[in-house]
N, C-alpha and C positions, 0 to 999 in steps of 0.2 A: 644111549639116547638121552638128550637133555629134556627133562620134564619141566613143565610150566605149572605154577601153582599160585594161589592167592598171596603167598608170602614172598613172591619174587620182589627184589628190591628195585629192579628196573622196570618201569611201567611206561606204556606209550601214552602220548597226549593226542587227543582227537582234534582235528582241524578240518576246515572246509575252504574251498575256493570256488569261484564261478568260472565256468567255461562254456561258451555258446549258450548262455542262460541256464545251464544245468549246475546244480549244487553238488560238487564232487568232494569226496571225503579222502583224507589221508591221515595216517598215524605218524607221529614224530617221536623218536627215541633219542636219548643222549643229550649232549651239550649243544644248545642252539648255535654256539659259536664255532663248533668243530666243522671240518670239511663235510660236504654233503655226499651221502651215499644213498641212492634211490634203489629200493628193493621192490621191483614191479612184478606182481603176480600174473598168472596166465588166465586163459579163458575159463569161465564158469567157476572161478576161484574167488579169493578175497584177500585183503591185505593181511589178515591174521594168519594166513598160511605161511607168512614170512616171519612169524614170531621167533622161531628158533634161531634163525640167522640174525635177526634184529637184536635180540637179547644179547647175543655173543659179541656183536660188532659195535654196539652202542657205546662202549667204553672209549672207542677211538674215533667214532664218526657221529655226525648228526644224521641219523638214519630216518629216511622218509619212505613210508610204505603206503602208496596210493591204492585206492579202490578204483579200477577202471569204471567208466560210465556203464550203467546197467549191471554192476557187480557190487557186492558187499553193501556198504552204507552209502554209496553214491546213488544219485538219482538215475532213474530209467529215462532213456530218450523217448519223448512223446511220439515221435514218428519213426522209432526203431532205427535211428541212424547209427549203425554200428560198423561203419566203414573204416578202413585204415586211415583215411583222411581225417575223419572225426576224432579217432583215437590220437592221431598225431597232433591235431590242434589242441586237444586236452593236455597232452604232455608238454607241449610248448608253453601253454598257459600256466601249467604247474611250475615249470622251470622259471618262468618270469616271476611267479608268486613267491618262489623261494629266494629270490634276490638276484638272479641272473648270473651267479657265479658258475664256474666249471663244475660239472657233475661227474661223479663216479657212479656207474650203473651196474646193477646185478639184476637180471630179468629172466623170466621163465616163459616159454611157449609164446602165446599170443602177445603177452607183454614185451617179450624180447623181440618179436617181429616188429612191433611198433617202435620200440626205442632204438633198435639197430638202424632203422630208417632215419629216425631223428638224428642219430650220430653221423649219418651221411649227409643230411641236409644242413646240419649245424655242427660241423666237425670241430670248430673251435670251442664248443661248449661242453665237450665230453672228454674227460681225462683218461679214464680206463673203463673197460666194459667186460663183464662176465655174462656170457650168453648161455643160458641153460635150455637147450633144445628149442631154440626160437629163431628159425629162419623159415621163409616160405618153402613150401614143398619143392623138391627138385623138379627139373623140367619134365622128366618122364611122368611124374605124378600129376603135375599141373595140366599136361596135355590131355589127360583122360577126360577132363571137363569139356574140352573142345569137341569131343565126339558128338555131343548133343548140340543140335543147331541152337544158335543164340536166341532166336525168337521163342523156342521151346523152353529154354532156361528162364527167360523173362516171364513167360506164362506160368511156369511152375513157381517162381518166386512170388508172383502176384497171388496165386492160389494159396500158397503156404501162409502168407500174411493175412489173407481173408479168413482162413480157417483159424489162425491164431487169435484173431479178434473175438472169436466166440468160444475159445477154449480156456478153461480155468487152469491156473498153475497147479502142478501135481501137489497133492496134499498127503501128509503122513500123519497117522494117528498119534504118533509119539516120536520123541527124539531117537528112541531105540530103533524104530523102523528106518529112519533116515541114516542112522549109524550103520545099519546092515547094508544099505545101498552104497555108502561111502566105502565100506569094507570090500564090497564086491568090485568097486572101481579100481582099487589098488591093494592087492593082497600082501604087498611088502610092508605096509604100514603097521606099526604097533597099535595096540588098543588105545594107549594114551594119545597117540597122534590122531587116530580116527575120531576119538571123542572131542578133542580140541578143534579139529578142522570142521567137524559136523556142527558142534555147538555154535561156532561163529559164522557158519554158512546159512543158518536157519533164521526165518522170521516167524513169529507166532501169528496165527489167524484168529479172527473173532470167534470162530466155532471151536477153538481149542486145538485145532490141528496145526501142523507146521509145514512151511514151504521153503524152498531154497530162495535165497535173497536175489539171485541173478534173474534178469529179465529172460523169460523163456524164448522170446523172439531172437535171442542171440543164437539159437539153433538154426536160424534161417540165414545162411551165409550170403553176403551181398553178391549181386550178379557180377559186378565189376570190381577188379582190383587195379592197382597201377600196372601198366604194361611190364612184362618181365624184364625187358631190356633197361627200363628206367629203374626198377628195383636193383638190378645188378649195378647200375651206375651209382646208386646211393651207397651200396656196399663198398664199391671201389673208392668212394670219396671219404670213407671213414679213415681218420688219421691216427686214432688212439690205439694202444695195444688191446687186443681182443683175446679173451680166453673162452673157448667153447667147451662146454661140458655135455657129455652124451652118455645115456644109459645103454647097456648091452641088450636089454630086453624091452625095447620100445617100438612104437609104431612109426616113429619119426625117422626119416632117412638120415644117415650119418654124413655131415657136410665134409668130413675128411675123406670119405670113400667116394663120394660122387663129385668131388672137386669144387664145391661151392666155397669152401674155406679159402681157396686160392684167389678169390676176388678181393680178399682183405690184405692190406699191406703188411700188417704185423699181427699174426694170429697163430695160436696153437690150440690143440685139442686134447682133452683127457677123456677117455672112455672108462666107465665104471662097470665092473662085473656085477651080476645079480642086482641090477637097478632098472627101474622102469622109466617112463617119461617124467615122473616126479622124483628124480634121483636125489634132489636136495633134501628130501624126506627119507628116501630109502637108504642112502649112504651118508647120513648127515655128518658124523664126525670127520670122515675123510674129505667130504666136499668142503666143509668149513675150513679145514686145514689148508686145502688147495686154494680156496678163495683168499684166505688171509695172506698166504705166501705171495699170490699174484698182486694183491692190493699193496702189499708192503714194498714191492718193487718200484712203485710210483712215489 
């Protein structure tokens, strides 16, 4: 496991850009003139979760690690607009802010769902793509939401937002308490990983407690997403080579087993034993080696 310390010679630079009036944050590593590699984190996470990959790849790439809206050091959406359309607009604005050149992308979970769609909408702007457990749920899983009548789902969505307006973000008395929660979420992590991820995920409150940086309203999933047939059409429009990485012990369905990978023109999949949804942490040395080999092909 690669450890990060204050003596590391490669350090990220903190930058911001504006998207839909929101001030959104990203970290930049490496040579500003090198080809761009975007490392996009997943839901309820933050850009510093990509530090291990960024530190290793910054010698060859201009590494960009953005905080999604409502995450990390990016602004929260005032009206809790955490739809796929909003995330897509943010990523398109980031791509423009970086200079409009072709991007290589490595993205996880929610971040990969967003950026895979970007690659289908703007296929000429993406050179290669590493997708770490980041496709929409398979048809069988998505259809479970349709059992509940649409009006009932909208009513529940309204109720949850009304309740959230009067609820405080969960507070922890100490970083150690938050550390225990992070450990509970992923038992595969080393203590060094848990401490690093927890430290960068927390903001301090005026009363001396700590809360997660992400907007708690992210827990309220939007009522609507793009229609499934349109999402599939976006996947089919992706022209760049795709590498899918999947953990053996995850809650996410395997796109190789349910056939979703077949919607992509040039795709392969690697599954890792003893790995969870956060396999880029759980099996870091092997995942790094596989990512490097894939990127070198380009």
